[in-house]
C-alpha positions as CSV (number, residue, x, y, z in Angstrom):
1,P,-9.2,-0.9,8.6
2,A,-9.4,-2.4,5.2
3,P,-11.9,-5.4,4.6
4,M,-10.3,-8.9,4.5
5,G,-11.8,-10.4,1.5
6,P,-13.0,-12.1,-0.6
7,G,-9.6,-11.7,-2.3
8,G,-9.0,-11.9,-6.0
9,E,-6.2,-11.5,-8.5
10,D,-5.8,-7.8,-8.6
11,I,-2.4,-6.2,-7.9
12,V,-3.3,-2.7,-6.7
13,I,-2.0,0.9,-6.0
14,V,-4.4,3.2,-4.3
15,A,-3.4,6.8,-4.5
16,S,-4.9,10.3,-4.4
17,N,-3.8,13.1,-6.6
18,N,-1.2,14.8,-4.7
19,T,2.4,15.7,-5.9
20,A,4.1,12.9,-3.9
21,N,1.8,10.2,-5.4
22,V,2.0,11.5,-8.9
23,E,5.8,11.5,-8.8
24,S,5.8,8.1,-7.3
25,L,3.5,6.7,-9.9
26,I,5.6,8.4,-12.8
27,W,8.6,6.4,-11.4
28,F,6.6,3.2,-11.2
29,L,5.3,3.6,-14.7
30,R,8.5,4.6,-16.3
31,E,11.0,2.5,-14.3
32,V,9.1,-0.6,-13.0
33,A,6.1,-1.3,-15.3
34,P,8.2,-1.9,-18.4
35,K,10.2,-4.6,-16.4
36,I,6.9,-6.4,-15.8
37,P,5.1,-6.3,-19.1
38,D,2.9,-9.3,-18.5
39,V,1.5,-7.9,-15.1
40,R,-1.5,-5.8,-15.0
41,V,-1.9,-3.3,-12.2
42,T,-5.1,-1.6,-10.9
43,I,-4.5,2.0,-10.0
44,A,-7.4,3.2,-7.9
45,G,-7.9,6.9,-6.8
46,N,-8.1,10.3,-8.4
47,V,-4.3,10.3,-9.1
48,D,-5.2,9.6,-12.8
49,A,-5.9,13.5,-13.1
50,G,-2.3,14.3,-11.9
51,L,-0.8,11.7,-14.3
52,R,-2.8,13.0,-17.2
53,A,-1.4,16.4,-16.5
54,Q,2.2,15.6,-15.5
55,A,3.0,12.4,-17.7
56,P,0.6,12.2,-20.6
57,E,2.6,9.5,-22.3
58,E,2.7,7.2,-19.4
59,F,-1.0,7.9,-18.6
60,S,-1.8,7.0,-22.3
61,R,0.2,3.9,-22.2
62,Y,-1.3,2.6,-19.1
63,R,-4.7,4.1,-19.3
64,Q,-6.5,0.8,-18.8
65,W,-4.8,0.3,-15.5
66,F,-6.5,3.4,-14.1
67,T,-10.1,3.2,-12.5
68,G,-10.2,6.9,-11.3
69,R,-11.8,7.9,-8.1
70,V,-13.4,5.2,-6.1
71,D,-16.2,5.8,-3.5
72,D,-15.1,2.6,-1.4
73,P,-11.4,2.0,-1.4
74,G,-12.0,-0.9,1.0
75,R,-13.5,-2.8,-2.0
76,I,-10.2,-2.4,-3.8
77,Y,-8.2,-4.1,-1.0
78,A,-11.0,-6.8,-0.5
79,C,-10.6,-8.0,-4.0
80,A,-6.8,-7.7,-4.2
81,R,-4.0,-10.2,-4.1
82,L,-1.0,-7.7,-3.7
83,V,-0.7,-4.1,-2.7
84,L,2.0,-1.9,-4.2
85,L,3.4,1.1,-2.4
86,P,6.0,2.6,-5.0
87,T,6.7,5.7,-2.9
88,I,9.6,7.8,-4.0
89,S,8.4,11.1,-2.6
90,G,6.4,12.5,0.5
91,H,6.7,13.0,4.1
92,G,4.9,12.1,7.3
93,L,3.1,8.8,8.0
94,S,1.5,7.4,4.9
95,I,-2.3,6.6,5.4
96,K,-2.3,4.3,2.3
97,T,0.6,2.3,4.0
98,I,-1.5,1.9,7.1
99,E,-4.6,0.9,5.0
100,A,-2.4,-1.7,3.1
101,F,-1.1,-3.2,6.4
102,S,-4.7,-3.5,7.6
103,S,-5.7,-5.5,4.6
104,G,-3.5,-8.3,5.5
105,L,-2.3,-8.6,1.9
106,P,1.3,-9.0,0.7
107,I,3.0,-5.7,0.1
108,V,5.8,-4.6,-2.1
109,A,7.0,-1.1,-1.0
110,T,9.8,1.3,-1.1
111,S,11.4,2.0,2.2
112,L,10.0,5.6,2.0
113,A,6.5,4.1,1.9
114,L,7.2,2.7,5.5
115,R,8.6,6.0,6.9
116,G,7.7,6.6,10.5
117,L,6.8,2.9,11.1
118,G,10.1,1.8,12.5
119,A,12.4,-1.0,11.7
120,E,9.9,-3.7,12.6
121,A,7.7,-2.7,9.6
122,H,10.5,-3.2,7.2
123,M,11.2,-6.8,8.3
124,L,7.6,-8.1,8.5
125,D,6.8,-11.4,6.8
126,G,4.9,-10.4,3.7
127,V,6.3,-7.0,3.2
128,R,9.1,-6.8,0.7
129,V,11.1,-3.6,0.5
130,A,12.8,-2.6,-2.8
131,D,14.0,0.9,-3.7
132,A,15.4,0.3,-7.2
133,A,13.2,-0.5,-10.1
134,D,14.8,-3.9,-10.7
135,G,14.4,-5.0,-7.3
136,F,10.7,-3.8,-7.1
137,A,9.9,-5.5,-10.3
138,R,11.6,-8.8,-9.0
139,A,9.7,-8.5,-5.7
140,I,6.3,-8.2,-7.6
141,R,7.3,-11.4,-9.5
142,D,8.4,-13.2,-6.4
143,V,5.0,-12.4,-4.7
144,L,3.1,-13.7,-7.7
145,Q,4.7,-17.1,-7.4
146,D,3.3,-17.5,-4.0
147,K,-0.2,-18.8,-3.3
148,P,-2.6,-16.0,-2.8
149,R,-3.7,-15.4,0.8
150,D,-7.0,-16.7,1.9
151,L,-9.2,-14.8,4.5
152,E,-7.5,-16.7,7.4
153,A,-4.0,-16.0,6.2
154,R,-4.8,-12.3,5.7
155,E,-6.3,-12.0,9.2
156,N,-3.4,-13.6,10.7
157,S,-0.7,-11.9,8.7
158,A,2.2,-10.1,10.2
159,S,1.1,-6.7,8.6
160,R,-2.4,-7.1,10.0
161,D,-1.0,-7.8,13.4
162,Y,1.2,-4.8,13.2
163,Y,-1.8,-2.6,12.2
164,N,-3.8,-4.1,15.0
165,R,-1.1,-3.4,17.6
166,H,-0.2,0.2,16.5
167,F,-3.1,1.8,14.5
168,S,-6.4,-0.1,15.1
169,Q,-9.3,1.5,17.1
170,K,-8.5,-0.8,20.1
171,A,-4.8,0.4,20.0
172,Y,-5.9,4.1,19.8
173,E,-8.2,3.6,22.7
174,S,-5.5,1.9,24.8
175,H,-3.0,4.6,24.0
176,L,-5.4,7.3,24.8
177,A,-6.3,5.7,28.1
178,E,-2.6,5.3,29.1
179,L,-2.1,9.0,28.2
180,I,-5.1,10.1,30.2
181,F,-4.1,7.8,33.1
182,S,-0.5,9.4,33.1
183,L,-2.0,12.9,33.0
184,I,-4.3,12.2,36.0
185,Q,-1.4,10.7,38.0
186,N,0.7,13.8,37.3
187,D,-2.0,16.2,38.7
């Protein structure tokens, strides 16, 4: 789980250097970022190397947004106001999406970022889904009009509740116990 606080003003993207993340960030920087010129985003993770190689112009233009590899991604979430998940490529369950849900922060995501989570995740309060660049930019602006979430609001958010019910240590232990019990009963 990501830490809950103390919060801050950072709008964050956390991404490692893999093909799907690089493609997604190129889309974000080319299509969304120009529509929000007064908004600064912190891009944490070693994805900067992929951007430097695959989209040098975008990397150069937004170089100040990149922090590079971070030892503690939890600190990024702890000091953030909003998490962006501009995923346009990838497969399987997205770990960064689960981390974002656990943070209790508002989220702006593409529908692909929520792959594998079911319909409920697309409708959670505080999760805005937009697949087109205009809608993604508009969703960012809309969230920034809201009051930032304090510690209590993050702890009680719908996304944190979803994380707790499906992906927390307690949920894992409960699902494992159910599985073991069903196997024992079938023997």
